[in-house]
N, CA, C, O and the ligand as a Tripos MOL2 file, in Angstrom:
@<TRIPOS>MOLECULE
protein
  265   263    67     0     0
PROTEIN
NO_CHARGES

@<TRIPOS>ATOM
      1 N           6.6940   12.0860   12.1760 N.3       1 MET1
      2 CA          6.1270   11.0290   12.5730 C.3       1 MET1
      3 C           5.0390   10.4610   11.6960 C.2       1 MET1
      4 O           4.1480   11.2370   11.3530 O.2       1 MET1
      5 N           4.9940    9.1920   11.2840 N.am      2 SER2
      6 CA          3.8330    8.7850   10.3450 C.3       2 SER2
      7 C           3.0600    7.6330   11.2260 C.2       2 SER2
      8 O           3.4260    6.4670   11.3740 O.2       2 SER2
      9 N           2.0690    8.1750   11.6880 N.am      3 ASP3
     10 CA          1.4640    7.1950   12.8600 C.3       3 ASP3
     11 C          -0.0750    6.8670   11.8840 C.2       3 ASP3
     12 O          -0.9160    6.1690   12.4510 O.2       3 ASP3
     13 N          -0.3030    7.2310   10.8620 N.am      4 SER4
     14 CA         -1.4100    6.8330   10.0390 C.3       4 SER4
     15 C          -1.6950    5.4470   10.0460 C.2       4 SER4
     16 O          -0.8070    4.5980    9.9760 O.2       4 SER4
     17 N          -3.1050    5.1450   10.1420 N.am      5 PRO5
     18 CA         -3.3660    3.7970   10.2720 C.3       5 PRO5
     19 C          -3.4450    3.1740    8.8740 C.2       5 PRO5
     20 O          -3.5840    1.9810    8.6060 O.2       5 PRO5
     21 N          -3.3240    4.2470    8.0040 N.am      6 ASN6
     22 CA         -3.6400    3.6640    6.4510 C.3       6 ASN6
     23 C          -2.6590    4.5390    5.8830 C.2       6 ASN6
     24 O          -3.0660    5.6120    5.4390 O.2       6 ASN6
     25 N          -1.3640    4.2530    5.8150 N.am      7 PRO7
     26 CA         -0.2710    5.0030    5.1150 C.3       7 PRO7
     27 C          -0.6980    4.5820    3.5390 C.2       7 PRO7
     28 O          -1.2790    3.5400    3.2380 O.2       7 PRO7
     29 N          -0.2720    5.6370    2.6060 N.am      8 LYS8
     30 CA         -0.4160    5.3010    1.1240 C.3       8 LYS8
     31 C           0.5750    4.3170    0.6310 C.2       8 LYS8
     32 O           1.3690    4.7020   -0.2280 O.2       8 LYS8
     33 N           0.6370    3.0300    1.0830 N.am      9 ALA9
     34 CA          1.7260    2.2490    0.4930 C.3       9 ALA9
     35 C           0.9530    0.7510    0.2930 C.2       9 ALA9
     36 O          -0.0900    0.4800    0.8870 O.2       9 ALA9
     37 N           1.5840   -0.1040   -0.5710 N.am     10 CYS10
     38 CA          1.0900   -1.4190   -0.6770 C.3      10 CYS10
     39 C           0.8680   -1.9960    0.4990 C.2      10 CYS10
     40 O           1.7130   -1.8710    1.3860 O.2      10 CYS10
     41 N          -0.1660   -2.6400    0.6900 N.am     11 LEU11
     42 CA         -0.1330   -3.4120    1.9170 C.3      11 LEU11
     43 C           0.5920   -4.5590    1.9980 C.2      11 LEU11
     44 O           0.7950   -5.0750    3.0970 O.2      11 LEU11
     45 N           1.1210   -5.1560    0.7330 N.am     12 ALA12
     46 CA          1.9770   -6.3520    0.5920 C.3      12 ALA12
     47 C           3.4420   -6.0800    0.8580 C.2      12 ALA12
     48 O           4.2040   -6.6890    1.6090 O.2      12 ALA12
     49 N           3.7060   -4.8850   -0.0310 N.am     13 CYS13
     50 CA          5.2760   -4.6840    0.1260 C.3      13 CYS13
     51 C           5.5860   -3.2410    0.6540 C.2      13 CYS13
     52 O           6.7630   -2.9180    0.8080 O.2      13 CYS13
     53 N           4.5000   -2.2970    0.9570 N.am     14 GLN14
     54 CA          4.9130   -1.2030    1.7110 C.3      14 GLN14
     55 C           5.5990   -0.1570    0.6460 C.2      14 GLN14
     56 O           6.0750    0.9220    0.9990 O.2      14 GLN14
     57 N           5.5800   -0.6450   -0.7490 N.am     15 ARG15
     58 CA          6.2130    0.4220   -1.6330 C.3      15 ARG15
     59 C           5.1710    1.5150   -1.7330 C.2      15 ARG15
     60 O           3.9760    1.2530   -1.5960 O.2      15 ARG15
     61 N           5.6830    2.9310   -2.0100 N.am     16 ASP16
     62 CA          4.5180    3.7980   -2.0800 C.3      16 ASP16
     63 C           4.6400    4.3990   -3.3670 C.2      16 ASP16
     64 O           5.3350    3.8590   -4.2270 O.2      16 ASP16
     65 N           3.9400    5.6240   -3.6150 N.am     17 THR17
     66 CA          3.5960    6.1330   -5.1010 C.3      17 THR17
     67 C           4.8420    6.4190   -5.4600 C.2      17 THR17
     68 O           4.9570    6.3410   -6.6830 O.2      17 THR17
     69 N           5.9720    6.7620   -4.8380 N.am     18 ALA18
     70 CA          7.1430    6.9820   -5.2700 C.3      18 ALA18
     71 C           7.5460    6.2530   -6.3870 C.2      18 ALA18
     72 O           7.9870    6.7060   -7.4440 O.2      18 ALA18
     73 N           7.3310    4.8840   -6.0190 N.am     19 VAL19
     74 CA          8.0680    3.9030   -6.9290 C.3      19 VAL19
     75 C           7.1620    3.0170   -7.5740 C.2      19 VAL19
     76 O           7.5750    2.2770   -8.4670 O.2      19 VAL19
     77 N           5.7520    3.0100   -7.1540 N.am     20 THR20
     78 CA          4.5890    2.0220   -7.9930 C.3      20 THR20
     79 C           3.2840    2.7830   -7.9280 C.2      20 THR20
     80 O           2.9510    3.5820   -7.0520 O.2      20 THR20
     81 N           2.7110    2.4700   -8.8170 N.am     21 PRO21
     82 CA          1.3080    2.8730   -8.9340 C.3      21 PRO21
     83 C           0.5660    2.2090   -7.8050 C.2      21 PRO21
     84 O           0.8890    1.0980   -7.3840 O.2      21 PRO21
     85 N          -0.5960    3.0270   -7.2480 N.am     22 LEU22
     86 CA         -1.2240    2.1030   -6.0130 C.3      22 LEU22
     87 C          -2.7370    2.2760   -6.5400 C.2      22 LEU22
     88 O          -3.1650    3.2630   -7.1390 O.2      22 LEU22
     89 N          -3.5710    0.9400   -6.1460 N.am     23 ILE23
     90 CA         -4.6560    1.0800   -6.3810 C.3      23 ILE23
     91 C          -5.3840    1.0700   -5.1740 C.2      23 ILE23
     92 O          -5.2000    0.1880   -4.3350 O.2      23 ILE23
     93 N          -6.2450    2.0370   -5.0140 N.am     24 PRO24
     94 CA         -6.9740    1.9650   -3.4920 C.3      24 PRO24
     95 C          -8.2110    1.0390   -3.5960 C.2      24 PRO24
     96 O          -9.0320    0.9520   -4.5090 O.2      24 PRO24
     97 N          -8.1320    0.4020   -2.4790 N.am     25 LEU25
     98 CA         -9.2950   -0.6290   -2.2070 C.3      25 LEU25
     99 C         -10.1150    0.0930   -1.0790 C.2      25 LEU25
    100 O          -9.5570    0.7360   -0.1900 O.2      25 LEU25
    101 N         -11.3740   -0.0440   -1.1630 N.am     26 GLU26
    102 CA        -12.3830    0.3930   -0.1260 C.3      26 GLU26
    103 C         -12.4790   -0.9920    0.6450 C.2      26 GLU26
    104 O         -12.5810   -2.0500    0.0240 O.2      26 GLU26
    105 N         -12.4400   -0.9270    2.1190 N.am     27 TYR27
    106 CA        -12.3470   -2.1200    2.7730 C.3      27 TYR27
    107 C         -12.3670   -1.6910    4.0610 C.2      27 TYR27
    108 O         -11.5510   -0.9220    4.5690 O.2      27 TYR27
    109 N         -13.5810   -2.3410    4.7370 N.am     28 ARG28
    110 CA        -13.9780   -2.2010    6.1950 C.3      28 ARG28
    111 C         -13.9050   -0.6190    6.4480 C.2      28 ARG28
    112 O         -13.2030   -0.0780    7.3020 O.2      28 ARG28
    113 N         -14.7650    0.0190    5.5410 N.am     29 ASP29
    114 CA        -14.7340    1.6100    5.8700 C.3      29 ASP29
    115 C         -13.5900    2.3210    5.8250 C.2      29 ASP29
    116 O         -13.5490    3.4600    6.2920 O.2      29 ASP29
    117 N         -12.7170    1.8370    5.3580 N.am     30 SER30
    118 CA        -11.1530    2.4120    5.1780 C.3      30 SER30
    119 C         -10.7310    2.2810    3.8190 C.2      30 SER30
    120 O         -11.3610    1.5440    3.0610 O.2      30 SER30
    121 N          -9.6730    2.9570    3.4130 N.am     31 THR31
    122 CA         -9.1430    2.7790    2.5170 C.3      31 THR31
    123 C          -7.6500    2.0700    2.2710 C.2      31 THR31
    124 O          -6.6940    2.7750    2.5930 O.2      31 THR31
    125 N          -7.3730    0.8300    1.7660 N.am     32 VAL32
    126 CA         -6.2410    0.2160    1.8710 C.3      32 VAL32
    127 C          -5.5280    0.3310    0.2990 C.2      32 VAL32
    128 O          -6.2500    0.3870   -0.6960 O.2      32 VAL32
    129 N          -4.2050    0.3540    0.2140 N.am     33 TRP33
    130 CA         -3.7080    0.6100   -1.0370 C.3      33 TRP33
    131 C          -2.8880   -0.8270   -1.5360 C.2      33 TRP33
    132 O          -2.3790   -1.5110   -0.6480 O.2      33 TRP33
    133 N          -2.7890   -1.2040   -2.7540 N.am     34 ILE34
    134 CA         -2.1630   -2.2050   -3.2640 C.3      34 ILE34
    135 C          -1.5480   -1.9100   -4.5840 C.2      34 ILE34
    136 O          -2.1000   -1.1010   -5.3290 O.2      34 ILE34
    137 N          -0.4690   -2.4920   -4.9230 N.am     35 CYS35
    138 CA          0.3490   -2.0440   -6.0820 C.3      35 CYS35
    139 C          -0.0090   -3.1580   -7.2130 C.2      35 CYS35
    140 O          -0.2320   -4.3180   -6.8680 O.2      35 CYS35
    141 N          -0.0480   -2.8070   -8.4140 N.am     36 PRO36
    142 CA         -0.4130   -3.8650   -9.4210 C.3      36 PRO36
    143 C           0.2410   -5.3140   -9.2940 C.2      36 PRO36
    144 O          -0.3250   -6.3200   -9.7220 O.2      36 PRO36
    145 N           1.4930   -5.3270   -8.6610 N.am     37 GLN37
    146 CA          2.4070   -6.5400   -8.6720 C.3      37 GLN37
    147 C           1.6720   -7.4090   -7.4520 C.2      37 GLN37
    148 O           1.7790   -8.6350   -7.4270 O.2      37 GLN37
    149 N           1.0930   -6.8470   -6.6780 N.am     38 HIS38
    150 CA          0.2080   -7.5410   -5.4990 C.3      38 HIS38
    151 C          -1.2300   -7.7430   -5.5780 C.2      38 HIS38
    152 O          -1.8010   -8.4670   -4.7620 O.2      38 HIS38
    153 N          -1.9020   -7.0930   -6.5980 N.am     39 LEU39
    154 CA         -3.3340   -7.2200   -6.9500 C.3      39 LEU39
    155 C          -3.7440   -8.7210   -7.3080 C.2      39 LEU39
    156 O          -4.8050   -9.1960   -6.9040 O.2      39 LEU39
    157 N          -2.8830   -9.4040   -8.0530 N.am     40 PRO40
    158 CA         -3.1520  -10.7450   -8.1980 C.3      40 PRO40
    159 C          -2.9510  -11.7230   -7.0170 C.2      40 PRO40
    160 O          -3.4920  -12.8290   -7.0110 O.2      40 PRO40
    161 N          -2.2070  -11.3090   -6.0840 N.am     41 VAL41
    162 CA         -2.2130  -12.1530   -4.8220 C.3      41 VAL41
    163 C          -3.4190  -12.0000   -3.9500 C.2      41 VAL41
    164 O          -3.8450  -12.9220   -3.2540 O.2      41 VAL41
    165 N          -4.0220  -10.6640   -4.0150 N.am     42 LEU42
    166 CA         -5.2520  -10.4190   -3.4410 C.3      42 LEU42
    167 C          -6.2570  -11.3600   -4.0610 C.2      42 LEU42
    168 O          -6.9950  -12.0850   -3.3930 O.2      42 LEU42
    169 N          -6.2410  -11.3050   -5.3750 N.am     43 ILE43
    170 CA         -7.3920  -12.0260   -6.0650 C.3      43 ILE43
    171 C          -7.3410  -13.5380   -5.9300 C.2      43 ILE43
    172 O          -8.3170  -14.1800   -5.5420 O.2      43 ILE43
    173 N          -6.2130  -14.0770   -6.2510 N.am     44 HIS44
    174 CA         -5.8480  -15.5770   -6.2000 C.3      44 HIS44
    175 C          -5.5260  -16.2640   -4.9510 C.2      44 HIS44
    176 O          -5.8720  -17.4080   -4.6580 O.2      44 HIS44
    177 N          -4.7730  -15.3900   -4.1840 N.am     45 ASP45
    178 CA         -4.1560  -16.1110   -3.0790 C.3      45 ASP45
    179 C          -4.1080  -15.0800   -1.8180 C.2      45 ASP45
    180 O          -3.0910  -14.7650   -1.2000 O.2      45 ASP45
    181 N          -5.4920  -14.6070   -1.5640 N.am     46 PRO46
    182 CA         -5.6510  -13.8530   -0.2470 C.3      46 PRO46
    183 C          -5.0330  -14.3020    0.9930 C.2      46 PRO46
    184 O          -4.5980  -13.4900    1.8090 O.2      46 PRO46
    185 N          -4.9740  -15.6190    1.1780 N.am     47 ALA47
    186 CA         -4.4490  -16.1490    2.4600 C.3      47 ALA47
    187 C          -3.0500  -15.7360    2.6240 C.2      47 ALA47
    188 O          -2.6350  -15.8380    3.7780 O.2      47 ALA47
    189 N          -2.2910  -15.3310    1.8210 N.am     48 ARG48
    190 CA         -0.8380  -14.7680    1.7520 C.3      48 ARG48
    191 C          -1.0360  -13.4340    2.4130 C.2      48 ARG48
    192 O          -0.0130  -12.9340    2.8800 O.2      48 ARG48
    193 N          -2.0190  -12.8460    2.5260 N.am     49 LEU49
    194 CA         -2.1270  -11.3170    2.9130 C.3      49 LEU49
    195 C          -2.6380  -11.5550    4.4350 C.2      49 LEU49
    196 O          -2.8620  -10.4590    4.9490 O.2      49 LEU49
    197 N          -2.8440  -12.4160    5.1430 N.am     50 VAL50
    198 CA         -3.1600  -12.9520    6.5530 C.3      50 VAL50
    199 C          -1.9440  -12.0800    7.4220 C.2      50 VAL50
    200 O          -0.7340  -12.2710    7.2960 O.2      50 VAL50
    201 N          -2.3340  -11.4810    7.9670 N.am     51 GLY51
    202 CA         -1.2710  -10.5690    9.0000 C.3      51 GLY51
    203 C          -1.0130   -9.1360    8.4300 C.2      51 GLY51
    204 O          -0.4740   -8.2770    9.1290 O.2      51 GLY51
    205 N          -1.3820   -8.9160    7.2350 N.am     52 VAL52
    206 CA         -1.2330   -7.4900    6.7330 C.3      52 VAL52
    207 C          -2.5550   -7.0730    6.4180 C.2      52 VAL52
    208 O          -2.7890   -5.8750    6.5720 O.2      52 VAL52
    209 N          -3.3660   -7.7290    6.0560 N.am     53 LEU53
    210 CA         -4.8630   -7.3240    5.8950 C.3      53 LEU53
    211 C          -5.7340   -7.9530    6.7730 C.2      53 LEU53
    212 O          -5.9020   -9.1720    6.8010 O.2      53 LEU53
    213 N          -6.3150   -7.1160    7.5210 N.am     54 PRO54
    214 CA         -7.2340   -7.8010    8.6330 C.3      54 PRO54
    215 C          -8.2190   -8.5040    7.9470 C.2      54 PRO54
    216 O          -8.8170   -7.9950    6.9990 O.2      54 PRO54
    217 N          -8.4470   -9.6800    8.3640 N.am     55 GLY55
    218 CA         -9.7550  -10.4940    7.8120 C.3      55 GLY55
    219 C          -9.3500  -11.1060    6.5190 C.2      55 GLY55
    220 O         -10.2700  -11.4830    5.7930 O.2      55 GLY55
    221 N          -8.0290  -11.2810    6.0780 N.am     56 ALA56
    222 CA         -7.7330  -11.8620    4.8010 C.3      56 ALA56
    223 C          -8.1460  -13.3400    4.9360 C.2      56 ALA56
    224 O          -8.5020  -14.0330    3.9830 O.2      56 ALA56
    225 N          -8.0600  -13.7590    6.2380 N.am     57 GLU57
    226 CA         -8.1950  -15.2570    6.3540 C.3      57 GLU57
    227 C          -9.7150  -15.5080    5.8310 C.2      57 GLU57
    228 O         -10.0340  -16.6460    5.4870 O.2      57 GLU57
    229 N         -10.4150  -14.7080    5.7880 N.am     58 ASN58
    230 CA        -11.7880  -14.7840    5.5450 C.3      58 ASN58
    231 C         -12.3300  -14.6400    4.0430 C.2      58 ASN58
    232 O         -13.4770  -14.9270    3.7000 O.2      58 ASN58
    233 N         -11.2930  -14.1350    3.1800 N.am     59 LEU59
    234 CA        -11.2730  -13.8440    1.8880 C.3      59 LEU59
    235 C         -11.2960  -15.0850    1.1020 C.2      59 LEU59
    236 O         -10.5100  -15.9740    1.4330 O.2      59 LEU59
    237 N         -12.1250  -15.2790    0.0590 N.am     60 SER60
    238 CA        -12.1000  -16.4030   -0.9440 C.3      60 SER60
    239 C         -11.2240  -16.2470   -1.9510 C.2      60 SER60
    240 O         -11.2300  -15.1100   -2.4230 O.2      60 SER60
    241 N         -10.3590  -17.1190   -2.5100 N.am     61 PRO61
    242 CA         -9.5370  -16.7010   -3.7500 C.3      61 PRO61
    243 C         -10.5580  -16.9480   -4.7780 C.2      61 PRO61
    244 O         -11.5060  -17.7120   -4.5970 O.2      61 PRO61
    245 N         -10.3260  -16.2210   -5.9700 N.am     62 ALA62
    246 CA        -11.1830  -16.2310   -6.9690 C.3      62 ALA62
    247 C         -11.0580  -17.6500   -7.6860 C.2      62 ALA62
    248 O          -9.9880  -18.2120   -7.9190 O.2      62 ALA62
    249 N         -12.2930  -18.1230   -7.9910 N.am     63 ASP63
    250 CA        -12.4550  -19.5300   -8.3350 C.3      63 ASP63
    251 C         -12.0220  -19.5790   -9.9600 C.2      63 ASP63
    252 O         -12.7830  -19.6060  -10.9280 O.2      63 ASP63
    253 N         -10.6810  -19.5830   -9.9460 N.am     64 HIS64
    254 CA        -10.2290  -19.3970  -11.5300 C.3      64 HIS64
    255 C          -9.0240  -20.4020  -11.7180 C.2      64 HIS64
    256 O          -8.0930  -20.3830  -10.9130 O.2      64 HIS64
    257 N          -9.0430  -21.1820  -12.6660 N.am     65 HIS65
    258 CA         -7.8900  -22.0670  -13.0100 C.3      65 HIS65
    259 C          -7.7220  -22.0630  -14.3060 C.2      65 HIS65
    260 O          -8.6740  -22.1680  -15.0790 O.2      65 HIS65
    261 N          -6.3930  -21.9320  -14.7210 N.am     66 ASP66
    262 CA         -6.1720  -21.9130  -16.2500 C.3      66 ASP66
    263 C          -6.0180  -23.3010  -16.6550 C.2      66 ASP66
    264 O          -5.8260  -23.5800  -17.8390 O.2      66 ASP66
    265 ZN          3.0400   -4.4150   -3.4660 Zn       67 ZN67
@<TRIPOS>BOND
     1     1     2 1
     2     2     3 1
     3     3     4 2
     4     3     5 am
     5     5     6 1
     6     6     7 1
     7     7     8 2
     8     7     9 am
     9     9    10 1
    10    10    11 1
    11    11    12 2
    12    11    13 am
    13    13    14 1
    14    14    15 1
    15    15    16 2
    16    15    17 am
    17    17    18 1
    18    18    19 1
    19    19    20 2
    20    19    21 am
    21    21    22 1
    22    22    23 1
    23    23    24 2
    24    23    25 am
    25    25    26 1
    26    26    27 1
    27    27    28 2
    28    27    29 am
    29    29    30 1
    30    30    31 1
    31    31    32 2
    32    31    33 am
    33    33    34 1
    34    34    35 1
    35    35    36 2
    36    35    37 am
    37    37    38 1
    38    38    39 1
    39    39    40 2
    40    39    41 am
    41    41    42 1
    42    42    43 1
    43    43    44 2
    44    43    45 am
    45    45    46 1
    46    46    47 1
    47    47    48 2
    48    47    49 am
    49    49    50 1
    50    50    51 1
    51    51    52 2
    52    51    53 am
    53    53    54 1
    54    54    55 1
    55    55    56 2
    56    55    57 am
    57    57    58 1
    58    58    59 1
    59    59    60 2
    60    59    61 am
    61    61    62 1
    62    62    63 1
    63    63    64 2
    64    63    65 am
    65    65    66 1
    66    66    67 1
    67    67    68 2
    68    67    69 am
    69    69    70 1
    70    70    71 1
    71    71    72 2
    72    71    73 am
    73    73    74 1
    74    74    75 1
    75    75    76 2
    76    75    77 am
    77    77    78 1
    78    78    79 1
    79    79    80 2
    80    79    81 am
    81    81    82 1
    82    82    83 1
    83    83    84 2
    84    83    85 am
    85    85    86 1
    86    86    87 1
    87    87    88 2
    88    87    89 am
    89    89    90 1
    90    90    91 1
    91    91    92 2
    92    91    93 am
    93    93    94 1
    94    94    95 1
    95    95    96 2
    96    95    97 am
    97    97    98 1
    98    98    99 1
    99    99   100 2
   100    99   101 am
   101   101   102 1
   102   102   103 1
   103   103   104 2
   104   103   105 am
   105   105   106 1
   106   106   107 1
   107   107   108 2
   108   107   109 am
   109   109   110 1
   110   110   111 1
   111   111   112 2
   112   111   113 am
   113   113   114 1
   114   114   115 1
   115   115   116 2
   116   115   117 am
   117   117   118 1
   118   118   119 1
   119   119   120 2
   120   119   121 am
   121   121   122 1
   122   122   123 1
   123   123   124 2
   124   123   125 am
   125   125   126 1
   126   126   127 1
   127   127   128 2
   128   127   129 am
   129   129   130 1
   130   130   131 1
   131   131   132 2
   132   131   133 am
   133   133   134 1
   134   134   135 1
   135   135   136 2
   136   135   137 am
   137   137   138 1
   138   138   139 1
   139   139   140 2
   140   139   141 am
   141   141   142 1
   142   142   143 1
   143   143   144 2
   144   143   145 am
   145   145   146 1
   146   146   147 1
   147   147   148 2
   148   147   149 am
   149   149   150 1
   150   150   151 1
   151   151   152 2
   152   151   153 am
   153   153   154 1
   154   154   155 1
   155   155   156 2
   156   155   157 am
   157   157   158 1
   158   158   159 1
   159   159   160 2
   160   159   161 am
   161   161   162 1
   162   162   163 1
   163   163   164 2
   164   163   165 am
   165   165   166 1
   166   166   167 1
   167   167   168 2
   168   167   169 am
   169   169   170 1
   170   170   171 1
   171   171   172 2
   172   171   173 am
   173   173   174 1
   174   174   175 1
   175   175   176 2
   176   175   177 am
   177   177   178 1
   178   178   179 1
   179   179   180 2
   180   179   181 am
   181   181   182 1
   182   182   183 1
   183   183   184 2
   184   183   185 am
   185   185   186 1
   186   186   187 1
   187   187   188 2
   188   187   189 am
   189   189   190 1
   190   190   191 1
   191   191   192 2
   192   191   193 am
   193   193   194 1
   194   194   195 1
   195   195   196 2
   196   195   197 am
   197   197   198 1
   198   198   199 1
   199   199   200 2
   200   199   201 am
   201   201   202 1
   202   202   203 1
   203   203   204 2
   204   203   205 am
   205   205   206 1
   206   206   207 1
   207   207   208 2
   208   207   209 am
   209   209   210 1
   210   210   211 1
   211   211   212 2
   212   211   213 am
   213   213   214 1
   214   214   215 1
   215   215   216 2
   216   215   217 am
   217   217   218 1
   218   218   219 1
   219   219   220 2
   220   219   221 am
   221   221   222 1
   222   222   223 1
   223   223   224 2
   224   223   225 am
   225   225   226 1
   226   226   227 1
   227   227   228 2
   228   227   229 am
   229   229   230 1
   230   230   231 1
   231   231   232 2
   232   231   233 am
   233   233   234 1
   234   234   235 1
   235   235   236 2
   236   235   237 am
   237   237   238 1
   238   238   239 1
   239   239   240 2
   240   239   241 am
   241   241   242 1
   242   242   243 1
   243   243   244 2
   244   243   245 am
   245   245   246 1
   246   246   247 1
   247   247   248 2
   248   247   249 am
   249   249   250 1
   250   250   251 1
   251   251   252 2
   252   251   253 am
   253   253   254 1
   254   254   255 1
   255   255   256 2
   256   255   257 am
   257   257   258 1
   258   258   259 1
   259   259   260 2
   260   259   261 am
   261   261   262 1
   262   262   263 1
   263   263   264 2
@<TRIPOS>SUBSTRUCTURE
     1 MET1         2 RESIDUE 1 A MET
     2 SER2         6 RESIDUE 1 A SER
     3 ASP3        10 RESIDUE 1 A ASP
     4 SER4        14 RESIDUE 1 A SER
     5 PRO5        18 RESIDUE 1 A PRO
     6 ASN6        22 RESIDUE 1 A ASN
     7 PRO7        26 RESIDUE 1 A PRO
     8 LYS8        30 RESIDUE 1 A LYS
     9 ALA9        34 RESIDUE 1 A ALA
    10 CYS10       38 RESIDUE 1 A CYS
    11 LEU11       42 RESIDUE 1 A LEU
    12 ALA12       46 RESIDUE 1 A ALA
    13 CYS13       50 RESIDUE 1 A CYS
    14 GLN14       54 RESIDUE 1 A GLN
    15 ARG15       58 RESIDUE 1 A ARG
    16 ASP16       62 RESIDUE 1 A ASP
    17 THR17       66 RESIDUE 1 A THR
    18 ALA18       70 RESIDUE 1 A ALA
    19 VAL19       74 RESIDUE 1 A VAL
    20 THR20       78 RESIDUE 1 A THR
    21 PRO21       82 RESIDUE 1 A PRO
    22 LEU22       86 RESIDUE 1 A LEU
    23 ILE23       90 RESIDUE 1 A ILE
    24 PRO24       94 RESIDUE 1 A PRO
    25 LEU25       98 RESIDUE 1 A LEU
    26 GLU26      102 RESIDUE 1 A GLU
    27 TYR27      106 RESIDUE 1 A TYR
    28 ARG28      110 RESIDUE 1 A ARG
    29 ASP29      114 RESIDUE 1 A ASP
    30 SER30      118 RESIDUE 1 A SER
    31 THR31      122 RESIDUE 1 A THR
    32 VAL32      126 RESIDUE 1 A VAL
    33 TRP33      130 RESIDUE 1 A TRP
    34 ILE34      134 RESIDUE 1 A ILE
    35 CYS35      138 RESIDUE 1 A CYS
    36 PRO36      142 RESIDUE 1 A PRO
    37 GLN37      146 RESIDUE 1 A GLN
    38 HIS38      150 RESIDUE 1 A HIS
    39 LEU39      154 RESIDUE 1 A LEU
    40 PRO40      158 RESIDUE 1 A PRO
    41 VAL41      162 RESIDUE 1 A VAL
    42 LEU42      166 RESIDUE 1 A LEU
    43 ILE43      170 RESIDUE 1 A ILE
    44 HIS44      174 RESIDUE 1 A HIS
    45 ASP45      178 RESIDUE 1 A ASP
    46 PRO46      182 RESIDUE 1 A PRO
    47 ALA47      186 RESIDUE 1 A ALA
    48 ARG48      190 RESIDUE 1 A ARG
    49 LEU49      194 RESIDUE 1 A LEU
    50 VAL50      198 RESIDUE 1 A VAL
    51 GLY51      202 RESIDUE 1 A GLY
    52 VAL52      206 RESIDUE 1 A VAL
    53 LEU53      210 RESIDUE 1 A LEU
    54 PRO54      214 RESIDUE 1 A PRO
    55 GLY55      218 RESIDUE 1 A GLY
    56 ALA56      222 RESIDUE 1 A ALA
    57 GLU57      226 RESIDUE 1 A GLU
    58 ASN58      230 RESIDUE 1 A ASN
    59 LEU59      234 RESIDUE 1 A LEU
    60 SER60      238 RESIDUE 1 A SER
    61 PRO61      242 RESIDUE 1 A PRO
    62 ALA62      246 RESIDUE 1 A ALA
    63 ASP63      250 RESIDUE 1 A ASP
    64 HIS64      254 RESIDUE 1 A HIS
    65 HIS65      258 RESIDUE 1 A HIS
    66 ASP66      262 RESIDUE 1 A ASP
    67 ZN67       265 GROUP 0 **** ****
């Protein structure tokens, strides 16, 4: 059984290191993982992670417009 609260898998797509590199993020005294494909989501559109990342609704997107 895998009951770990922080499985090493992308918080957005749940892929693990068998299929994608994962970047560790220190967050709320624990470590969450995100893949390079979803890192831009965290940076630019964190609201999309509401429901998968606790507190994501409080994160502000990077103020960057091309
Ligand atoms: Zn991902």
